[in-house]
PyMOL CGO cylinders between C-alpha atoms (Angstrom):
from pymol import cmd
from pymol.cgo import CYLINDER

trace = [
    CYLINDER, 36.45, -35.45, -15.09, 36.54, -32.97, -12.18, 0.3, 1, 1, 1, 1, 1, 1,
    CYLINDER, 36.54, -32.97, -12.18, 33.25, -31.58, -10.96, 0.3, 1, 1, 1, 1, 1, 1,
    CYLINDER, 33.25, -31.58, -10.96, 32.83, -27.97, -12.04, 0.3, 1, 1, 1, 1, 1, 1,
    CYLINDER, 32.83, -27.97, -12.04, 32.04, -25.31, -9.44, 0.3, 1, 1, 1, 1, 1, 1,
    CYLINDER, 32.04, -25.31, -9.44, 29.41, -22.84, -10.62, 0.3, 1, 1, 1, 1, 1, 1,
    CYLINDER, 29.41, -22.84, -10.62, 30.34, -20.38, -7.87, 0.3, 1, 1, 1, 1, 1, 1,
    CYLINDER, 30.34, -20.38, -7.87, 33.79, -19.99, -9.34, 0.3, 1, 1, 1, 1, 1, 1,
    CYLINDER, 33.79, -19.99, -9.34, 32.58, -19.84, -12.93, 0.3, 1, 1, 1, 1, 1, 1,
    CYLINDER, 32.58, -19.84, -12.93, 28.84, -20.31, -13.51, 0.3, 1, 1, 1, 1, 1, 1,
    CYLINDER, 28.84, -20.31, -13.51, 29.35, -20.06, -17.26, 0.3, 1, 1, 1, 1, 1, 1,
    CYLINDER, 29.35, -20.06, -17.26, 31.80, -22.95, -17.56, 0.3, 1, 1, 1, 1, 1, 1,
    CYLINDER, 31.80, -22.95, -17.56, 29.90, -25.09, -15.05, 0.3, 1, 1, 1, 1, 1, 1,
    CYLINDER, 29.90, -25.09, -15.05, 26.63, -24.63, -16.92, 0.3, 1, 1, 1, 1, 1, 1,
    CYLINDER, 26.63, -24.63, -16.92, 28.08, -25.98, -20.16, 0.3, 1, 1, 1, 1, 1, 1,
    CYLINDER, 28.08, -25.98, -20.16, 27.18, -22.89, -22.17, 0.3, 1, 1, 1, 1, 1, 1,
    CYLINDER, 27.18, -22.89, -22.17, 29.31, -20.15, -23.66, 0.3, 1, 1, 1, 1, 1, 1,
    CYLINDER, 29.31, -20.15, -23.66, 29.74, -16.76, -22.00, 0.3, 1, 1, 1, 1, 1, 1,
    CYLINDER, 29.74, -16.76, -22.00, 27.68, -15.23, -24.82, 0.3, 1, 1, 1, 1, 1, 1,
    CYLINDER, 27.68, -15.23, -24.82, 24.85, -17.72, -24.19, 0.3, 1, 1, 1, 1, 1, 1,
    CYLINDER, 24.85, -17.72, -24.19, 25.05, -17.00, -20.44, 0.3, 1, 1, 1, 1, 1, 1,
    CYLINDER, 25.05, -17.00, -20.44, 24.72, -13.25, -21.04, 0.3, 1, 1, 1, 1, 1, 1,
    CYLINDER, 24.72, -13.25, -21.04, 21.97, -13.75, -23.64, 0.3, 1, 1, 1, 1, 1, 1,
    CYLINDER, 21.97, -13.75, -23.64, 19.96, -15.95, -21.26, 0.3, 1, 1, 1, 1, 1, 1,
    CYLINDER, 19.96, -15.95, -21.26, 20.48, -14.12, -17.95, 0.3, 1, 1, 1, 1, 1, 1,
    CYLINDER, 20.48, -14.12, -17.95, 19.78, -10.70, -19.41, 0.3, 1, 1, 1, 1, 1, 1,
    CYLINDER, 19.78, -10.70, -19.41, 16.27, -11.97, -20.19, 0.3, 1, 1, 1, 1, 1, 1,
    CYLINDER, 16.27, -11.97, -20.19, 15.37, -14.13, -17.15, 0.3, 1, 1, 1, 1, 1, 1,
    CYLINDER, 15.37, -14.13, -17.15, 16.29, -13.88, -13.45, 0.3, 1, 1, 1, 1, 1, 1,
    CYLINDER, 16.29, -13.88, -13.45, 19.13, -15.87, -11.91, 0.3, 1, 1, 1, 1, 1, 1,
    CYLINDER, 19.13, -15.87, -11.91, 18.22, -17.94, -8.84, 0.3, 1, 1, 1, 1, 1, 1,
    CYLINDER, 18.22, -17.94, -8.84, 20.55, -17.30, -5.91, 0.3, 1, 1, 1, 1, 1, 1,
    CYLINDER, 20.55, -17.30, -5.91, 20.92, -17.81, -2.18, 0.3, 1, 1, 1, 1, 1, 1,
    CYLINDER, 20.92, -17.81, -2.18, 22.26, -15.27, 0.34, 0.3, 1, 1, 1, 1, 1, 1,
    CYLINDER, 22.26, -15.27, 0.34, 23.46, -16.36, 3.77, 0.3, 1, 1, 1, 1, 1, 1,
    CYLINDER, 23.46, -16.36, 3.77, 22.92, -14.53, 7.06, 0.3, 1, 1, 1, 1, 1, 1,
    CYLINDER, 22.92, -14.53, 7.06, 25.78, -16.08, 9.05, 0.3, 1, 1, 1, 1, 1, 1,
    CYLINDER, 25.78, -16.08, 9.05, 25.19, -15.55, 12.79, 0.3, 1, 1, 1, 1, 1, 1,
    CYLINDER, 25.19, -15.55, 12.79, 27.13, -15.93, 16.02, 0.3, 1, 1, 1, 1, 1, 1,
    CYLINDER, 27.13, -15.93, 16.02, 26.46, -15.20, 19.67, 0.3, 1, 1, 1, 1, 1, 1,
    CYLINDER, 26.46, -15.20, 19.67, 30.02, -14.24, 20.68, 0.3, 1, 1, 1, 1, 1, 1,
    CYLINDER, 30.02, -14.24, 20.68, 30.20, -12.89, 24.23, 0.3, 1, 1, 1, 1, 1, 1,
    CYLINDER, 30.20, -12.89, 24.23, 26.40, -12.87, 24.37, 0.3, 1, 1, 1, 1, 1, 1,
    CYLINDER, 26.40, -12.87, 24.37, 26.13, -10.31, 21.57, 0.3, 1, 1, 1, 1, 1, 1,
    CYLINDER, 26.13, -10.31, 21.57, 24.25, -11.41, 18.42, 0.3, 1, 1, 1, 1, 1, 1,
    CYLINDER, 24.25, -11.41, 18.42, 26.48, -10.81, 15.40, 0.3, 1, 1, 1, 1, 1, 1,
    CYLINDER, 26.48, -10.81, 15.40, 26.33, -11.23, 11.63, 0.3, 1, 1, 1, 1, 1, 1,
    CYLINDER, 26.33, -11.23, 11.63, 29.24, -12.01, 9.32, 0.3, 1, 1, 1, 1, 1, 1,
    CYLINDER, 29.24, -12.01, 9.32, 29.59, -9.59, 6.40, 0.3, 1, 1, 1, 1, 1, 1,
    CYLINDER, 29.59, -9.59, 6.40, 32.21, -9.26, 3.70, 0.3, 1, 1, 1, 1, 1, 1,
    CYLINDER, 32.21, -9.26, 3.70, 33.34, -6.21, 1.77, 0.3, 1, 1, 1, 1, 1, 1,
    CYLINDER, 33.34, -6.21, 1.77, 32.26, -6.39, -1.85, 0.3, 1, 1, 1, 1, 1, 1,
    CYLINDER, 32.26, -6.39, -1.85, 35.22, -6.44, -4.23, 0.3, 1, 1, 1, 1, 1, 1,
    CYLINDER, 35.22, -6.44, -4.23, 33.49, -5.84, -7.55, 0.3, 1, 1, 1, 1, 1, 1,
    CYLINDER, 33.49, -5.84, -7.55, 30.90, -3.62, -9.19, 0.3, 1, 1, 1, 1, 1, 1,
    CYLINDER, 30.90, -3.62, -9.19, 28.18, -2.85, -8.61, 0.3, 1, 1, 1, 1, 1, 1,
    CYLINDER, 28.18, -2.85, -8.61, 28.50, -1.59, -5.00, 0.3, 1, 1, 1, 1, 1, 1,
    CYLINDER, 28.50, -1.59, -5.00, 32.24, -2.17, -4.79, 0.3, 1, 1, 1, 1, 1, 1,
    CYLINDER, 32.24, -2.17, -4.79, 33.44, -1.47, -1.24, 0.3, 1, 1, 1, 1, 1, 1,
    CYLINDER, 33.44, -1.47, -1.24, 30.02, -1.95, 0.37, 0.3, 1, 1, 1, 1, 1, 1,
    CYLINDER, 30.02, -1.95, 0.37, 29.44, -4.61, 3.02, 0.3, 1, 1, 1, 1, 1, 1,
    CYLINDER, 29.44, -4.61, 3.02, 27.30, -7.56, 1.90, 0.3, 1, 1, 1, 1, 1, 1,
    CYLINDER, 27.30, -7.56, 1.90, 25.99, -10.96, 2.86, 0.3, 1, 1, 1, 1, 1, 1,
    CYLINDER, 25.99, -10.96, 2.86, 27.85, -13.83, 1.26, 0.3, 1, 1, 1, 1, 1, 1,
    CYLINDER, 27.85, -13.83, 1.26, 25.92, -15.70, -1.39, 0.3, 1, 1, 1, 1, 1, 1,
    CYLINDER, 25.92, -15.70, -1.39, 25.84, -16.92, -4.94, 0.3, 1, 1, 1, 1, 1, 1,
    CYLINDER, 25.84, -16.92, -4.94, 24.04, -18.70, -7.72, 0.3, 1, 1, 1, 1, 1, 1,
    CYLINDER, 24.04, -18.70, -7.72, 22.39, -22.08, -7.22, 0.3, 1, 1, 1, 1, 1, 1,
    CYLINDER, 22.39, -22.08, -7.22, 23.80, -24.47, -9.82, 0.3, 1, 1, 1, 1, 1, 1,
    CYLINDER, 23.80, -24.47, -9.82, 21.59, -26.55, -12.11, 0.3, 1, 1, 1, 1, 1, 1,
    CYLINDER, 21.59, -26.55, -12.11, 20.45, -29.73, -10.25, 0.3, 1, 1, 1, 1, 1, 1,
    CYLINDER, 20.45, -29.73, -10.25, 21.98, -28.48, -6.97, 0.3, 1, 1, 1, 1, 1, 1,
    CYLINDER, 21.98, -28.48, -6.97, 19.82, -28.33, -3.84, 0.3, 1, 1, 1, 1, 1, 1,
    CYLINDER, 19.82, -28.33, -3.84, 19.65, -25.00, -2.04, 0.3, 1, 1, 1, 1, 1, 1,
    CYLINDER, 19.65, -25.00, -2.04, 21.13, -26.61, 1.07, 0.3, 1, 1, 1, 1, 1, 1,
    CYLINDER, 21.13, -26.61, 1.07, 24.10, -27.89, -0.94, 0.3, 1, 1, 1, 1, 1, 1,
    CYLINDER, 24.10, -27.89, -0.94, 24.57, -24.45, -2.51, 0.3, 1, 1, 1, 1, 1, 1,
    CYLINDER, 24.57, -24.45, -2.51, 24.67, -22.83, 0.97, 0.3, 1, 1, 1, 1, 1, 1,
    CYLINDER, 24.67, -22.83, 0.97, 27.33, -25.32, 2.13, 0.3, 1, 1, 1, 1, 1, 1,
    CYLINDER, 27.33, -25.32, 2.13, 29.37, -24.88, -1.06, 0.3, 1, 1, 1, 1, 1, 1,
    CYLINDER, 29.37, -24.88, -1.06, 29.32, -21.07, -0.85, 0.3, 1, 1, 1, 1, 1, 1,
    CYLINDER, 29.32, -21.07, -0.85, 30.20, -21.01, 2.88, 0.3, 1, 1, 1, 1, 1, 1,
    CYLINDER, 30.20, -21.01, 2.88, 33.02, -23.51, 2.33, 0.3, 1, 1, 1, 1, 1, 1,
    CYLINDER, 33.02, -23.51, 2.33, 34.44, -21.51, -0.54, 0.3, 1, 1, 1, 1, 1, 1,
    CYLINDER, 34.44, -21.51, -0.54, 34.15, -18.07, 1.10, 0.3, 1, 1, 1, 1, 1, 1,
    CYLINDER, 34.15, -18.07, 1.10, 35.10, -18.92, 4.68, 0.3, 1, 1, 1, 1, 1, 1,
    CYLINDER, 35.10, -18.92, 4.68, 36.55, -22.45, 4.71, 0.3, 1, 1, 1, 1, 1, 1,
    CYLINDER, 36.55, -22.45, 4.71, 33.99, -23.47, 7.34, 0.3, 1, 1, 1, 1, 1, 1,
    CYLINDER, 33.99, -23.47, 7.34, 31.26, -26.06, 7.71, 0.3, 1, 1, 1, 1, 1, 1,
    CYLINDER, 31.26, -26.06, 7.71, 27.59, -25.26, 8.27, 0.3, 1, 1, 1, 1, 1, 1,
    CYLINDER, 27.59, -25.26, 8.27, 26.27, -26.52, 11.63, 0.3, 1, 1, 1, 1, 1, 1,
    CYLINDER, 26.27, -26.52, 11.63, 22.69, -25.40, 11.10, 0.3, 1, 1, 1, 1, 1, 1,
    CYLINDER, 22.69, -25.40, 11.10, 20.65, -23.50, 8.53, 0.3, 1, 1, 1, 1, 1, 1,
    CYLINDER, 20.65, -23.50, 8.53, 17.06, -22.38, 8.14, 0.3, 1, 1, 1, 1, 1, 1,
    CYLINDER, 17.06, -22.38, 8.14, 15.29, -20.46, 5.43, 0.3, 1, 1, 1, 1, 1, 1,
    CYLINDER, 15.29, -20.46, 5.43, 14.30, -16.93, 6.40, 0.3, 1, 1, 1, 1, 1, 1,
    CYLINDER, 14.30, -16.93, 6.40, 11.05, -15.24, 5.31, 0.3, 1, 1, 1, 1, 1, 1,
    CYLINDER, 11.05, -15.24, 5.31, 10.90, -13.15, 2.17, 0.3, 1, 1, 1, 1, 1, 1,
    CYLINDER, 10.90, -13.15, 2.17, 12.87, -12.83, -1.03, 0.3, 1, 1, 1, 1, 1, 1,
    CYLINDER, 12.87, -12.83, -1.03, 15.56, -10.38, -2.13, 0.3, 1, 1, 1, 1, 1, 1,
    CYLINDER, 15.56, -10.38, -2.13, 15.20, -9.06, -5.67, 0.3, 1, 1, 1, 1, 1, 1,
    CYLINDER, 15.20, -9.06, -5.67, 18.25, -7.48, -7.27, 0.3, 1, 1, 1, 1, 1, 1,
    CYLINDER, 18.25, -7.48, -7.27, 16.55, -5.84, -10.24, 0.3, 1, 1, 1, 1, 1, 1,
    CYLINDER, 16.55, -5.84, -10.24, 19.23, -3.66, -11.75, 0.3, 1, 1, 1, 1, 1, 1,
    CYLINDER, 19.23, -3.66, -11.75, 22.61, -5.38, -11.48, 0.3, 1, 1, 1, 1, 1, 1,
    CYLINDER, 22.61, -5.38, -11.48, 24.87, -4.03, -14.19, 0.3, 1, 1, 1, 1, 1, 1,
    CYLINDER, 24.87, -4.03, -14.19, 28.05, -5.95, -14.97, 0.3, 1, 1, 1, 1, 1, 1,
    CYLINDER, 28.05, -5.95, -14.97, 30.23, -5.27, -17.99, 0.3, 1, 1, 1, 1, 1, 1,
    CYLINDER, 30.23, -5.27, -17.99, 27.44, -3.15, -19.49, 0.3, 1, 1, 1, 1, 1, 1,
    CYLINDER, 27.44, -3.15, -19.49, 24.93, -6.02, -19.22, 0.3, 1, 1, 1, 1, 1, 1,
    CYLINDER, 24.93, -6.02, -19.22, 21.86, -5.78, -17.00, 0.3, 1, 1, 1, 1, 1, 1,
    CYLINDER, 21.86, -5.78, -17.00, 20.97, -8.76, -14.81, 0.3, 1, 1, 1, 1, 1, 1,
    CYLINDER, 20.97, -8.76, -14.81, 18.10, -9.60, -12.46, 0.3, 1, 1, 1, 1, 1, 1,
    CYLINDER, 18.10, -9.60, -12.46, 18.68, -11.96, -9.53, 0.3, 1, 1, 1, 1, 1, 1,
    CYLINDER, 18.68, -11.96, -9.53, 16.16, -13.45, -7.13, 0.3, 1, 1, 1, 1, 1, 1,
    CYLINDER, 16.16, -13.45, -7.13, 17.62, -14.64, -3.87, 0.3, 1, 1, 1, 1, 1, 1,
    CYLINDER, 17.62, -14.64, -3.87, 16.35, -16.62, -0.90, 0.3, 1, 1, 1, 1, 1, 1,
    CYLINDER, 16.35, -16.62, -0.90, 17.98, -15.91, 2.46, 0.3, 1, 1, 1, 1, 1, 1,
    CYLINDER, 17.98, -15.91, 2.46, 19.18, -18.59, 4.87, 0.3, 1, 1, 1, 1, 1, 1,
    CYLINDER, 19.18, -18.59, 4.87, 20.13, -18.13, 8.54, 0.3, 1, 1, 1, 1, 1, 1,
    CYLINDER, 20.13, -18.13, 8.54, 23.40, -20.04, 9.04, 0.3, 1, 1, 1, 1, 1, 1,
    CYLINDER, 23.40, -20.04, 9.04, 25.55, -21.04, 12.02, 0.3, 1, 1, 1, 1, 1, 1,
    CYLINDER, 25.55, -21.04, 12.02, 29.13, -22.19, 11.35, 0.3, 1, 1, 1, 1, 1, 1,
    CYLINDER, 29.13, -22.19, 11.35, 31.32, -24.79, 13.07, 0.3, 1, 1, 1, 1, 1, 1,
    CYLINDER, 31.32, -24.79, 13.07, 33.68, -22.00, 14.22, 0.3, 1, 1, 1, 1, 1, 1,
    CYLINDER, 33.68, -22.00, 14.22, 33.51, -18.25, 14.62, 0.3, 1, 1, 1, 1, 1, 1,
    CYLINDER, 33.51, -18.25, 14.62, 37.15, -17.95, 13.53, 0.3, 1, 1, 1, 1, 1, 1,
    CYLINDER, 37.15, -17.95, 13.53, 37.22, -16.65, 9.98, 0.3, 1, 1, 1, 1, 1, 1,
    CYLINDER, 37.22, -16.65, 9.98, 41.00, -16.17, 10.10, 0.3, 1, 1, 1, 1, 1, 1,
    CYLINDER, 41.00, -16.17, 10.10, 42.16, -15.76, 6.52, 0.3, 1, 1, 1, 1, 1, 1,
    CYLINDER, 42.16, -15.76, 6.52, 38.82, -14.67, 5.06, 0.3, 1, 1, 1, 1, 1, 1,
    CYLINDER, 38.82, -14.67, 5.06, 39.54, -11.65, 2.93, 0.3, 1, 1, 1, 1, 1, 1,
    CYLINDER, 39.54, -11.65, 2.93, 37.65, -8.50, 3.88, 0.3, 1, 1, 1, 1, 1, 1,
    CYLINDER, 37.65, -8.50, 3.88, 35.14, -10.23, 6.18, 0.3, 1, 1, 1, 1, 1, 1,
    CYLINDER, 35.14, -10.23, 6.18, 34.22, -9.38, 9.75, 0.3, 1, 1, 1, 1, 1, 1,
    CYLINDER, 34.22, -9.38, 9.75, 31.55, -9.79, 12.41, 0.3, 1, 1, 1, 1, 1, 1,
    CYLINDER, 31.55, -9.79, 12.41, 29.13, -6.92, 13.12, 0.3, 1, 1, 1, 1, 1, 1,
    CYLINDER, 29.13, -6.92, 13.12, 26.77, -6.65, 16.10, 0.3, 1, 1, 1, 1, 1, 1,
    CYLINDER, 26.77, -6.65, 16.10, 23.18, -6.74, 14.82, 0.3, 1, 1, 1, 1, 1, 1,
    CYLINDER, 23.18, -6.74, 14.82, 22.47, -3.41, 16.53, 0.3, 1, 1, 1, 1, 1, 1,
    CYLINDER, 22.47, -3.41, 16.53, 25.46, -1.67, 14.86, 0.3, 1, 1, 1, 1, 1, 1,
    CYLINDER, 25.46, -1.67, 14.86, 25.32, -2.71, 11.21, 0.3, 1, 1, 1, 1, 1, 1,
    CYLINDER, 25.32, -2.71, 11.21, 27.53, -0.72, 8.82, 0.3, 1, 1, 1, 1, 1, 1,
    CYLINDER, 27.53, -0.72, 8.82, 25.95, 2.20, 7.02, 0.3, 1, 1, 1, 1, 1, 1,
    CYLINDER, 25.95, 2.20, 7.02, 27.53, 1.34, 3.67, 0.3, 1, 1, 1, 1, 1, 1,
    CYLINDER, 27.53, 1.34, 3.67, 25.85, -1.94, 2.70, 0.3, 1, 1, 1, 1, 1, 1,
    CYLINDER, 25.85, -1.94, 2.70, 24.69, -3.44, -0.58, 0.3, 1, 1, 1, 1, 1, 1,
    CYLINDER, 24.69, -3.44, -0.58, 21.26, -1.71, -0.67, 0.3, 1, 1, 1, 1, 1, 1,
    CYLINDER, 21.26, -1.71, -0.67, 18.91, -4.68, -1.19, 0.3, 1, 1, 1, 1, 1, 1,
    CYLINDER, 18.91, -4.68, -1.19, 20.70, -6.83, 1.39, 0.3, 1, 1, 1, 1, 1, 1,
    CYLINDER, 20.70, -6.83, 1.39, 21.01, -3.93, 3.86, 0.3, 1, 1, 1, 1, 1, 1,
    CYLINDER, 21.01, -3.93, 3.86, 17.27, -3.30, 3.70, 0.3, 1, 1, 1, 1, 1, 1,
    CYLINDER, 17.27, -3.30, 3.70, 16.56, -7.01, 4.12, 0.3, 1, 1, 1, 1, 1, 1,
    CYLINDER, 16.56, -7.01, 4.12, 18.96, -7.36, 7.07, 0.3, 1, 1, 1, 1, 1, 1,
    CYLINDER, 18.96, -7.36, 7.07, 17.41, -4.37, 8.90, 0.3, 1, 1, 1, 1, 1, 1,
    CYLINDER, 17.41, -4.37, 8.90, 13.94, -5.86, 8.28, 0.3, 1, 1, 1, 1, 1, 1,
    CYLINDER, 13.94, -5.86, 8.28, 15.09, -9.26, 9.60, 0.3, 1, 1, 1, 1, 1, 1,
    CYLINDER, 15.09, -9.26, 9.60, 16.48, -7.66, 12.77, 0.3, 1, 1, 1, 1, 1, 1,
    CYLINDER, 16.48, -7.66, 12.77, 13.33, -5.56, 13.31, 0.3, 1, 1, 1, 1, 1, 1,
    CYLINDER, 13.33, -5.56, 13.31, 11.07, -8.62, 12.85, 0.3, 1, 1, 1, 1, 1, 1,
    CYLINDER, 11.07, -8.62, 12.85, 13.12, -10.89, 15.13, 0.3, 1, 1, 1, 1, 1, 1,
    CYLINDER, 13.12, -10.89, 15.13, 13.94, -13.40, 12.36, 0.3, 1, 1, 1, 1, 1, 1,
    CYLINDER, 13.94, -13.40, 12.36, 17.58, -13.82, 13.39, 0.3, 1, 1, 1, 1, 1, 1,
    CYLINDER, 17.58, -13.82, 13.39, 17.36, -15.61, 16.75, 0.3, 1, 1, 1, 1, 1, 1,
    CYLINDER, 17.36, -15.61, 16.75, 19.88, -18.45, 16.87, 0.3, 1, 1, 1, 1, 1, 1,
]
cmd.load_cgo(trace, "trace")
């Protein structure tokens, strides 16, 4: 039997029905990880962001991330998410201070609450070639239109010097 990927479909991978997933995760927070992917191209510190394709905050720039699967280590989740989103390998990663709390996510008329740890990540290549709607931004010129919780966190991380490679 093929291993299920909770990033692609956390409901199927968890072994519960969609109704059970909604029932459960509208009452307790989901545990997630967000990645702050960094590069030092041409001596300029940069972060990799992607344009969000779904509600809420459709069209805003965001960090890449996702849910940690049951019995999956956080480190494995980071590698899985990066591999899926960018087709790259993680060279190094380190947990960043703080927590991001997404308190009012509304999807298909259901309210969710996610708690996310942030990890600083360096990839095996800065070429993201075919990655849909993703690009590098200099840390001193972040886009104005960002997912609000992640945008606030990223500005705080820059201001506090947490993103040195």
